[in-house]
C-alpha positions in Angstrom: 16.0 7.4 25.8 12.8 5.4 26.4 10.8 7.9 24.3 13.2 7.5 21.5 13.0 3.7 21.7 9.2 3.7 21.7 9.2 6.1 18.8 11.5 4.0 16.7 9.5 0.9 17.6 6.3 2.5 16.4 8.0 3.4 13.1 9.0 -0.2 12.5 5.5 -1.5 13.4 4.0 1.0 10.9 6.4 -0.2 8.2 5.6 -3.8 8.9 1.8 -3.1 8.7 2.3 -1.1 5.5 4.4 -3.8 3.8 2.0 -6.6 4.6 -0.9 -4.4 3.5 0.5 -3.6 0.1 0.2 -7.3 -0.7 -3.5 -6.9 -0.1 -3.6 -4.9 -3.4 -1.0 -6.8 -5.3 -2.4 -10.2 -4.5 -5.4 -9.5 -6.8 -2.9 -8.7 -9.7 -1.1 -12.0 -9.1 -4.3 -14.0 -8.6 -5.9 -12.6 -11.7 -2.8 -13.2 -13.8 -1.9 -9.6 -14.5 -5.4 -8.4 -15.2 -5.4 -4.9 -13.7 -9.2 -4.5 -14.1 -9.6 -6.5 -10.9 -8.0 -3.8 -8.7 -10.4 -1.2 -10.3 -14.2 -1.2 -10.7 -15.0 0.0 -14.2 -15.2 -3.6 -15.6 -16.4 -5.1 -12.3 -18.7 -2.6 -10.8 -21.8 -4.7 -9.9 -20.4 -5.7 -6.5 -24.0 -6.0 -5.1 -24.7 -9.0 -7.4 -22.0 -11.2 -6.1 -20.6 -11.9 -2.6 -17.2 -12.6 -4.2 -17.2 -9.2 -5.9 -18.3 -7.4 -2.8 -15.4 -9.0 -0.8 -12.9 -7.9 -3.5 -14.1 -4.3 -3.6 -14.4 -4.2 0.2 -10.8 -5.3 0.6 -9.7 -2.8 -2.0 -11.6 -0.1 -0.1 -9.5 -1.0 2.9 -6.1 -1.4 1.3 -5.9 -0.1 -2.3 -3.5 2.9 -2.3 -3.9 3.2 1.5 -1.1 0.9 2.7 1.1 2.0 -0.3 0.4 5.6 0.8 1.4 4.7 4.4 4.6 3.0 3.1 5.5 6.0 1.1 5.1 8.3 4.1 7.3 6.0 6.1 10.0 6.2 3.4 9.8 9.9 3.9 10.2 9.4 7.7 13.2 7.2 7.0 14.7 9.9 4.8 14.3 12.5 7.6 16.1 10.1 10.0 19.0 9.8 7.6 19.1 13.5 7.2 19.2 14.2 10.9 21.9 11.5 11.3 24.0 13.2 8.7 23.6 16.5 10.5 24.6 15.0 13.8 27.7 13.4 12.4 28.7 16.4 10.3 28.4 14.4 7.0 27.6 16.0 3.7 24.0 15.8 2.5 22.7 14.2 0.4 26.2 12.6 0.1 26.0 8.8 0.4 22.2 8.9 0.5 22.3 9.6 -3.3 24.2 6.3 -3.8 21.7 4.5 -1.5 18.9 5.8 -3.7 20.6 4.7 -6.9 21.0 1.3 -5.3 17.3 1.2 -4.5 16.6 2.0 -8.2 18.8 -0.9 -9.3 17.1 -3.2 -6.8 13.8 -2.0 -8.2 14.8 -2.7 -11.8 15.9 -6.2 -10.9 12.7 -6.8 -9.0 10.7 -5.4 -12.0 12.5 -7.6 -14.4 12.6 -10.9 -12.5 9.5 -10.7 -10.3 6.8 -8.1 -10.9 6.2 -5.3 -13.4 4.5 -3.1 -10.9 7.5 -2.6 -8.7 7.5 0.5 -6.5 11.2 0.6 -5.6 12.3 2.4 -8.8 9.8 5.1 -8.2 11.0 5.4 -4.5 14.6 5.7 -5.6 13.9 8.6 -8.0 11.7 10.3 -5.4 14.3 9.9 -2.7 16.9 11.7 -4.8 14.6 14.6 -5.6 13.3 14.9 -2.0 16.8 14.8 -0.6 17.7 18.1 -2.3 14.3 19.7 -1.3 14.9 18.7 2.4 18.3 20.3 2.2 16.6 23.7 1.5 14.9 23.8 4.9 11.3 24.0 6.2 10.3 26.8 3.9 11.4 25.1 0.8 9.7 21.9 2.0 6.4 23.7 2.6 6.6 25.5 -0.8 7.4 22.3 -2.6 4.4 20.5 -1.0 2.0 23.3 -1.9 3.2 23.4 -5.6 3.6 19.6 -6.2 0.6 18.6 -4.1 -1.5 21.3 -5.8 -0.5 20.2 -9.3 -1.2 16.5 -8.5 -4.5 17.2 -6.8 -5.7 19.5 -9.5 -4.8 17.0 -12.2 -6.7 14.2 -10.4 -9.7 16.4 -9.8 -9.7 17.4 -13.4 -9.8 13.7 -14.4 -12.7 13.2 -12.0 -14.7 16.2 -13.4 -14.0 15.0 -16.9 -15.1 11.5 -16.0 -18.3 12.8 -14.5 -19.1 15.1 -17.4 -18.3 12.5 -20.1 -19.7 9.6 -18.1 -16.7 7.3 -18.3 -17.5 3.7 -18.9 -15.5 0.5 -19.2 -15.2 1.1 -22.9 -13.3 4.4 -22.7 -11.1 3.9 -19.5 -10.3 0.2 -19.8 -6.7 -0.9 -20.0 -7.7 -2.9 -23.1 -7.9 -6.6 -23.7 -5.9 -8.3 -21.1 -6.3 -11.8 -22.5 -2.8 -12.1 -23.9 -1.3 -11.0 -20.6 -3.5 -13.4 -18.7 -2.4 -16.2 -21.1 1.3 -15.3 -20.6 1.1 -15.6 -16.8 -1.1 -18.7 -17.0 0.9 -20.6 -19.6 4.1 -18.7 -20.3 7.5 -19.6 -18.8 9.4 -17.4 -16.4 11.8 -16.4 -19.1 8.9 -15.4 -21.4 7.5 -13.2 -18.6 10.9 -11.5 -18.2 11.1 -10.8 -22.0 7.6 -9.3 -21.8 8.6 -6.9 -19.1 11.8 -5.8 -20.8 10.2 -5.4 -24.2 7.3 -3.3 -22.7 9.5 -1.5 -20.2 8.3 2.1 -21.0 4.6 1.2 -20.9 4.8 -0.9 -17.8 6.8 1.8 -16.0 4.3 4.6 -16.8 2.7 4.4 -13.4 6.1 5.0 -11.8 6.4 8.3 -13.7 2.7 9.2 -13.0 3.0 8.8 -9.2 6.3 10.6 -8.7 4.6 13.9 -7.8 2.3 12.1 -5.3 5.3 10.3 -3.9 7.3 13.5 -3.5 4.4 15.0 -1.6 4.1 12.0 0.7 7.8 11.7 1.3 7.8 15.4 2.3 4.7 14.8 4.4 6.6 12.0 6.2 9.5 14.5 6.8 7.0 17.1 8.2 5.3 14.5 10.4 8.6 13.4 11.9 9.7 17.0 12.6 6.4 18.0 14.1 6.6 15.2 16.7 3.7 13.1 15.4 5.5 9.9 16.4 6.4 11.1 19.9 4.8 9.6 23.0 4.4 13.1 24.6 1.2 15.1 24.7 2.0 17.0 21.5 2.4 13.7 19.7 -0.9 12.4 21.1 -2.7 15.6 20.1 -1.4 15.5 16.6 -2.2 11.9 16.1 -5.7 12.6 17.3 -6.1 15.2 14.5 -4.9 12.7 12.0 -7.3 10.1 13.2 -10.2 12.5 12.8 -9.0 13.4 9.4 -8.9 9.7 8.4 -12.4 9.0 9.9 -14.3 12.0 8.8 -12.6 12.7 5.4 -10.7 9.6 4.5 -13.4 7.0 5.0 -16.2 8.8 3.1 -13.9 9.7 0.2 -12.6 6.2 -0.1 -16.1 4.7 0.0 -16.6 6.3 -3.4 -14.9 3.1 -4.8 -18.3 1.5 -4.4 -19.9 3.9 -6.9 -20.5 1.9 -10.1 -18.8 2.8 -13.4 -15.2 3.4 -12.2 -15.4 7.2 -12.3 -13.8 7.4 -8.8 -11.2 4.6 -9.4 -8.2 6.9 -10.0 -9.1 9.7 -7.5 -9.6 7.1 -4.8 -6.3 5.3 -5.4 -4.1 8.4 -6.2 -5.7 11.2 -4.2 -8.1 10.1 -1.5 -6.2 7.0 -0.3 -3.4 8.8 1.5 -5.9 10.7 3.6 -7.1 7.3 5.0 -3.4 6.3 5.3 -3.0 9.1 7.9 -6.0 7.7 9.8 -4.4 4.2 9.8 -1.2 5.7 11.1 -2.9 7.4 14.0 -5.2 4.4 14.7 -2.3 2.0 14.9 -0.2 4.4 17.0 -3.1 4.7 19.5 -3.6 0.9 19.8 0.1 0.3 20.2 0.2 3.0 22.9 -2.6 1.3 24.9 -1.4 -2.3 24.4 2.4 -2.1 24.1 2.9 -5.7 25.3 0.5 -7.2 22.8 2.4 -10.0 20.9 1.5 -8.8 17.4 3.5 -5.6 17.7 6.8 -7.3 18.1 6.1 -9.5 15.1 5.2 -6.5 12.9 8.2 -4.7 14.3 10.4 -7.4 12.9 8.7 -7.2 9.5 9.2 -3.5 9.5 13.0 -3.8 10.3 13.4 -5.8 7.1 10.6 -4.3 5.1 12.6 -4.3 1.8 13.3 -8.0 2.1 9.7 -8.8 3.0 8.3 -6.7 0.1 10.4 -8.5 -2.5 9.8 -11.9 -0.8 6.0 -11.6 -0.7 5.9 -10.9 -4.4 8.2 -13.9 -5.1 6.0 -16.2 -3.1 2.8 -14.8 -4.8 4.4 -15.4 -8.2 5.2 -19.0 -7.3 1.7 -19.6 -6.0 -0.3 -18.0 -8.9 1.8 -18.1 -12.1 1.7 -21.1 -14.5 5.4 -21.9 -14.1 4.7 -22.3 -10.3 1.8 -23.9 -8.6 -0.6 -22.2 -11.1 -3.5 -21.1 -8.9 -4.0 -17.9 -10.9 -7.5 -17.6 -12.2 -8.7 -20.6 -10.2 -9.4 -19.1 -6.8 -12.3 -16.9 -5.6 -12.1 -13.8 -3.5 -12.3 -15.5 -0.1 -9.5 -17.9 -1.1 -7.4 -14.9 -2.4 -7.8 -13.2 1.0 -6.8 -16.3 2.8 -3.7 -16.7 0.6 -2.8 -13.1 1.4 -3.1 -13.8 5.1 -1.1 -17.0 4.7 1.8 -15.2 2.9 1.7 -12.5 5.5 2.0 -15.1 8.2 4.9 -16.7 6.5 6.7 -13.4 6.3 6.1 -12.7 10.0 7.6 -16.1 10.9 10.5 -15.6 8.5 11.3 -12.1 9.7 11.2 -13.0 13.4 13.3 -16.1 12.8 15.9 -14.3 10.7 16.4 -11.4 13.1 17.1 -13.8 15.9 20.3 -14.7 14.1 21.1 -11.5 12.1 20.9 -7.8 12.8 19.5 -6.9 9.4 17.4 -8.5 6.7 19.2 -10.0 3.7 18.5 -7.2 1.3 19.0 -4.5 4.0 22.4 -6.0 4.8 23.3 -6.1 1.1 22.3 -2.5 0.6 24.2 -1.3 3.7 27.3 -3.1 2.5 27.0 -1.7 -1.1 26.3 1.8 0.2 29.4 1.8 2.4 31.5 0.3 -0.4 30.4 2.9 -2.9 30.6 5.7 -0.3 34.3 5.0 0.5 35.3 5.5 -3.1 
């Protein structure tokens, strides 16, 4: 019983860490008023010429794609827990989980429309439905799916990398285009105008959701495999496996992700969509090791609370960032430097930690988690 409790606690801590870390990437999109070039390097590659640019690229080296990768893996872990629960209770699978995934997609659409066009929840909802059927097929089907889907995604990303090296990609041929209109919209436009922009450009703005589905499927299944292999267990097997993941993150993840510092943006996509999850595994093992050695450290209980209401915190952090940076709010977008952006990220994270811990002192679930559970049960009974 104690092992199980510790195991669940670690999962919540990892979710909390991942959710707060995803803002470390999104904060640059908010602060730069929707200009995506600031989370890549093709337009801003001379980081050695400016302390501010170095700070931005260094922070992106630490978080861009890594914490999102960790969060995606944790979603896969959550799916496995739901699957095992269904088996114990003798319930049909995927069963109600399909409805839960559809609800997640709807939540994502609302979040996309009202808050942020780079929502990840819709992609997770689609991925969860696909993975739920793969998991039903057993370990052999999971292993085969990971090889095929992971191989296709990895091959495509490496092809882009080789093509970029051969052709010598530059800002002129990989740029997202002129972002001035978008920057102006988020600097001067009303909230309603921003909603209209997202809906009118729905297909284009959701292109990343489609693009990352193969990667998400692989990482969901990886989370399932990690859970089944006992990576999160406190026994010797768990420690041994986490040690291997830590070495993988240090010896492979760190060097590959350092390629973000190479000028020209050639490694932008491979780092975010291929190399980042390797470092995610290193983060997972590193945090697990620290938690194991300092279980009573005050920060873990705080992150645990954030992890228990990760969905609510994810949406809340984007709402707060919108208010702080967009023109209809405080309007700090485009007016703050890299150091100030990092401080605002830490400030929002601190607010979420305080909110999550205060909320869970009075309620068992976060607001969005409670709403989803209620809706899932309501739909599942019909």
